[in-house]
Every structure is written in structure tokens, then in C-alpha cells.
N, C-alpha and C positions, 0 to 999 in steps of 0.2 A: 504493498500500500504505501502511493506516495507520501512524503512529508509536506503536509499543505498548512501554512500558519490563518491566512485568507481565501475566502472563493467567492468571487461574484457571482451570484445566481437569477437566471433567467426567470422570473417570479408572476405568477399570475395571479395568487393568492387561492387558484384551486386546489382541491384534491391532491392531485398529483404533486405539485410544485411546493404547498404547503408540507406536504410529508417528504420532500426530498429536503428542505430546508432542516426540517429536525433531523433527519435520518444523515445531514452533513456533521452537523453539529456533535453529534453522540457518535458517531462512524469515526470522523477525521478528526475530533474533540478541535475546530478550528470555528473564528472568526467567519461568519455569514454577511455579506454584503448582498440586497438582494436591487434587482432593477426591472421595471414594470415598464413594457415601451406602449404607449398609443400610436394605434397603427390606424387607427378609422375601426377597428373592430364591432363600433356600436353600442360598448357595452360600459360601464362605468369604470376607471382603473385605480381610482383613489384610492376604493376601499381595502385594497391590497395594503396603503401604510399602515392603516389599524391593527390587520393582521399580523404584521410581519413585527409592531412594534409588540406588539403580546408574545410572539416569541422571541424577544428579548434582541431583535437587530437593530441596531445603533446606526448605520451608513444604509438609507433608501434612496433608491433612484426612481422617480416617474418620472418618466419622459414623454412630451408631444412632438411624436414625431413622423405627424403626419404629411407637414410640407416637403422634409425631409425625404419623403419615402415616395411620396409621386414626382417630386422634383428631379431627384438623382439617380431613383433605382428604374421608378415605372415607366417615366416620360423616354428615357432613352433606352431601355428596352421598345419601346412602342415605337422605335425612331427606324426598327429594326425591321419592323413585322412582324412580330416574333409568337410563333406558335410553334409549341411540343408537338409530335407525332400527328399533327396535321390538325389539330383540333383543340388542345388543352394551352391557356394563357397564360399557363406559371405566375397563378394568384398567389400560391403558399410559395413556392421555389424562391421570387424574387423578394420577397422579402426576410428571407435569414442571413441573406449578407448585410444585411443593415441591421439586425439583431447582433450579428458576429462581430461586427463594427465597434458598436456600444461596448458590449461586454467587455472589449479588448480596453476599450478610453474609458471606463470605469475602471478595470483593474489597473491601467496605469494610472488614473485619478488617487486611486485608496491604498497604492500597495502591492495591490493582493497578488496571489501567484498562480492562481488556479481559477477555471473559472467553470460552470456546471448549467448543465439542461435538463429536460423533461422529456428530450425525443427517447422512444424505443430506439431497440435494438433492430427492430424490425423495418425499419421506417426510411425515408430519405433525409429528415430533416436532422439526424444524429451528421451525415457525412456534411450537408451544408453548414452548420454551425461550426465545426471544427477543421474542415478544411478555409474556410472565412480565419478561424481564431490563429491559426497556426501561420497563415499569411501574413498574417499583420503582426503577429508577436510569435514569433517560432519558435523560445521555448516557454511557452506558458502550460501550465499542466491543463487538463480536461479532466473534470468528471464527471463521469454518465451513469446515472445510478442504477438504471434498467438494465446495463450491461455485469451489475456489479450486485444488485441484491436479488432476494429471493421473492418479492412485492410483485408476482405478477401477474395478479387481475383486480380488478376494482375491491372485491372483497376484501382480500389480504390489505389492500390500501385503507381500507374504513376500519380493520380490526387495528390497522396500528396506529389511524389516527385517534379511535378512543382509544387506545391502550397507553397512549402516552399523551392524552388531554388535548389534543390537536385541533382548535375550533373551526368545523367545518359547515357553512351553515347549510343548515336544511329548510327547503322553501317548500315542502309539501305539495308540489307539483310532479307530476310523471318523469323520471327524467327519460331525456331525449335516448333513442337508441342509437343516436348515430355520433363519430368521432369527427366535431367541425372544426375547422380553423376560419379564421376570418378577419379581413385589413380591408380597408379604402378599395382596394381593387376586387376582391373577391372572396366568397365564400364559400367553402367545403364541406362534403359530407363523405362520410366512410363507412359501412359498417353496418348492421341490422340485417332490414332486406337486400341490401344494395349488394351482400356478400354472395346471393345467386344472381347470376348474370341474365339471369329468363325471367325474373321477377319483376315488372314494372317499379319504379319506383313512386314512394308515397307523394297526393297533392302536398298533403299537411306539412310535408317536409319542409319546401322551399318559404324560405322569411324574405325575399329581398323582392323578388318578382309577383306579378300577375301569370296566371296563365295565359296563352295566346288568346284562350276562347274565354276568357274575363276581359283579356284587356279590349280598350274603346273600340268603337265602331268606325270610329273617325280617327283618321292620322293624324299625328305629328309633326311638324315640320320644322325645324331649327336648322341652324347657320354655324358655323363651328370656322373660326377663323385661324390661322396656320403663320406661328414666325420661325421660323430654321427649323420645320420637322414640329415644332409644339406647340399644342391649341395655349392660344392667348384667351380668348373671348366665346362666349357663346350668345348668338343673336346679339352681337355686337357691344357687352358688356363686357369688359377687361375683367379676368379671375384670377387668383391663385390659381397653381397648379392642384392643389386639394379639395379645391372648391370646385375646380373643372372636374376633377373624376367622381366629386360627392351629387353636385348637380345633374352630371350625366347618367347616375345608377340611379337617380330620384327620376328620370323621365324614363330611361330607359326599362326600369323594373315596373313602370305604369303602362308600357306598351309591351311587355310581356317578353324583355330581350333579354338573351344571355345564357340562358339553361342549358347545361350541357350534360351528356351520361355519358360516360367512357371506360373503357377498361385501357389503362396504362401501362408502358414495363417500367416497372421501379429498378434503377440501377443495382439495387440490391438481388435482384434477382428473380423476383416472383413478379407476377401482375396482378393489377389493384386495379378492381371497380371504384368509380367515384364519381358524383354529381357535383355542378360546380354550376355556382350562379356569380356571372362578371357582367351584366350588363352597360356599367360604363367602358369596360375594358373593349367590348362588343363594338361598340360605338366606333371607338377610337380606332380600333383595327380597321375598319371600315372605310373611315372617311381620312384616314394618312393614305390610306390604297392610291382610294381617289385623287388626293391632290397630287400624292408622287407623280400620280397618271399624266399630268400634262406639264409636271415641272421637270423631269427628273429627263437626262438624255437615255435611250434605249438601252444603251451599253453596262451603262452605272444600275439603271433599273433591274435587269438581268443579273446583275453580277452581285446585289443585295440578295436577290432572291434564290441566288445560288448559297450563299454564305450562313443565310438565316437558318439552315437546320440545325450547323455547326453553332452558329451562336445561340440555337436553344439549348442545345443540349447542354453548352460550359455553362448556361442557368439552372437547367434542369438537376445537372449533378455537382452543383453547388461552386464550379470554379470563375466565379464571378470577381474574385478578388485574383486572377491570374494572368498574366503576359498576355497571354493568348486575347484573354477576354479583353483587355484592354486596347491591343492590338487593332481590332476588326473595331471595337467603339468607336477609335478614333476613323476611322475608314468611314463607316455608317454615319459618325457628325459631320465628317467632311463632305459628305454628300448631298446634308441638307440645307444648305446656304442659301438654297435656288428654293425649298419647299416651301412657298410663301404663298397665303390665296386664303379663299373663301370655299366652303365644300358645304352643299345643302342637302339635307337627309329628311327623307318621310321615314318615320317609324310605324310601325303598321302590325300587329298583332305576331311578336316575334321575330317582325322581318326591319330589317335595315336595308333602303334602299335609296342608293346615291339618284338625285335628283338634277344637281349641278355643280359645278365648278369652277372657278376663277383664281386668273392670279397674274398681276404684272409681267412675272419671270415664265409666263406659259409659255411651251415650245409648242402647243399647237395650233396649225395657221389654216386657219377656213378657206384661205384661198386656195393653197395647195389640196388642201384634205373634199373639198368641195366636190359630189357629182353632176355640177353645171357646167357653165361653160368657168373656167380659171382665169383665162386672161394668157396662158402665156406659163402661167406659173410651175406648171409642170409638164416634161415634155415625156408623155406617154411614150414614145417609139423609144426611149432608154429602154425600156424594160427589156426589150429583146436580147440587147447584150450581155444584160446582168443574168438571164436564163441561161442563155446558152454556155454562159463562164461556168454556172454553177451545173451545168449539166454535162458540161465534158467527160468527168470523171466515169460518170456512169452510161456515156456515149461508149466510150473506150470500151467499157467491161464490156459494155453488151457487144463491141465488134468483136469482143473474143470467146463472143458464147456462151460467158458467164451467165448461167440459168439464172434468176430470181424466182421465177414459180415452177 
């Protein structure tokens, strides 16, 4: 067992991290610093202070990280149009490097020699937290209780809490059957009936979005203003990054947008079914591709699309704080200088429909693209040589009687 004098714990105040707090105090006989992050999860975080104080914690950090989360993590990710395995918008993955960063900052501020988290040994988050921590502070010790203790069920955790007089709130409500994670970008659901991949998810599971059937019968129109690849205003009103995402969540949720039911490949080796609500992110992805469609050079756009799966895997696998992700980010950000303008969207019963886009930096030329008389802007006869040159290798091969059928 590592010699630890002080540890910074990522602490929510719930059952798991409350048990971890006491377990760290007893098992490692060390001082514990608690860190609670407000990432826009929609739950009050301040009560964690009183819970930590009741357990003898003297150094308590409760940080509002919503603006930093969207500005420095969500926005850069969406500049790349990032999707993992063709569907997942990485709502959980993108929050972990920020938590790791803040854990290390607090460790440096308080002189702690270790950090701790409540991620299980089955999941992805343990890797994301720890890769980030080691990248930012190579010598830090990491304590992952779920890989050390034998409290591997909720019943055992409850028994431990009762035995050690750990205050756990009981609301008298039926416990959700799902394991959930939420932040300003998304809310996820795992477990319960979702462990049977043939069973339809339950309608009352969803918290942020109306079903498409219950969404309004008239569409909602919005206009998003972009500057250097980021949304800076909704319907002409300038807003901060976190406010933009919160407002798009509200509008998108009302219109039944952003529900997803997928089976993803975890890098620990298992397949995992999850349901996700990402209303704002779904709108952002559609709109960003729309503004890029008129402002990006064709080959730059295609290169971005080729690089995106690698970029998505880096985030999913916990390599945000890596030289390769930083290199890709510099390339992506450099491409966004001209991504300015306005996108007009129609939101209707789960659909995000692009109905307009305009930009002073647009590369779209109506005089060239028109099906009417173009006044000589485009010489259609030029296409003949282009086609013949591209067909040359095919004609040579055919002349050698290389059969394609």
C-alpha cells in the first residue's frame, strides 16, 4: 500500500464517494481534501460541503466549472464535428479531462501527494481520470478504491455506511434503476432494463427531452451565429458558451431532439448499451457542419472528416492531455478562422433541419453553381479533359483486358 499523507478526492456527496471518503481516512490514515465540480449536472452541489465537514474534512473545494467546461472542452471538440463510432457525442468522455485537471491543480495547491476517484474497475472513466492525472503530474499517486476493496455492491456500500455512521440521505423515493452521469452537454443512462439489448428503453427514463410524439406540432426556428467555429449568439443575442449550451438544451429538449440508444465498444474490452440525451450537442453538430459547408475549402473539409474518428477515439480513450490530441486540435482550430456566419435551423419532432446558412466568408458562388445562364462563369467544356485524365488508368487497364465484371 502506498504511503499517502494527503489525498484529493473527486467527491459528489453521494453514497459511493461518501463511503470512499471514510475508507480513505481509515485505510490510508491520511488527510482527505474533497473536490466537487459543478459541470451543469442540474443538481445542487453545495450540500456536499456540509457532508464533507461532518466527516472531518478541513479543505473543501466546490467549483463552478460550467463556463470552462463548455469554452475549453466542449467547443473545441465540436469544432472537429466529433462523433464516436458514428453516433455518440462523447458527453461523459469530454468532462473527465477537466475533472482530472482540477484534481491535479488542487493537489498542487494543497500539497497533496495523491488523488482518488470513484470510477469502477469495469468502466472507461478510471482510465480517463488517471491518464489525465499522470500527463499533468507524472509522480502523483492514484487511489482507485473500486480496484482495492471488496465493497462491490450497493448493499455492501450501504452496510459500510451504516456501520461507520456515514450520513446518507434517504428521500423515500424509489431509487432509479439506472446508473446516470450528467453535465451540461448530456445525461447518460446505463443498467436496469438497458442490459437487455432487445428491450426498449422506458419512456419515463428520459429527463431532459420530450418524446418526438409529444413535441409541439409546429416547428421552432432558431438562428445561430458563428465566429471562428464557435457559437457566439442565438437569434442575434450574444451569450456565453455555457449559456449557449444550456439554451440549446432547453430548446432542443422541448422539440424532442437528442435522444440516443446505442451499444458502444468500451476500451476495457466489453460492449455496453447506453442511452443518452444530448439535445444541445445534437443541434450544435448539425449547425457547425452547415456553416463549414459554405466556408471551408473542400479538401480541408475532407481532411477534417478523415481525422475526426482518430480525434474522437483519443477523447473516448482518455488521451485529451496527449501531444497527438493537441497537435490535431491546432490543425482543427487553424481551419476555423473562416468559419463565421449564421445558420438557420428548423427544429421539429426530434429533427434538426438546416434551412439556411450565410457568411461573409462563404465560398459558395451562385453565379458558378446556378442551373441557369451563368454568363461564362463556368466553362462546361472544361469537364471533358478532367474526365478523360481521370479515366486514363481505367482505359489502360481495360485495354489490357483486365476484367472488372
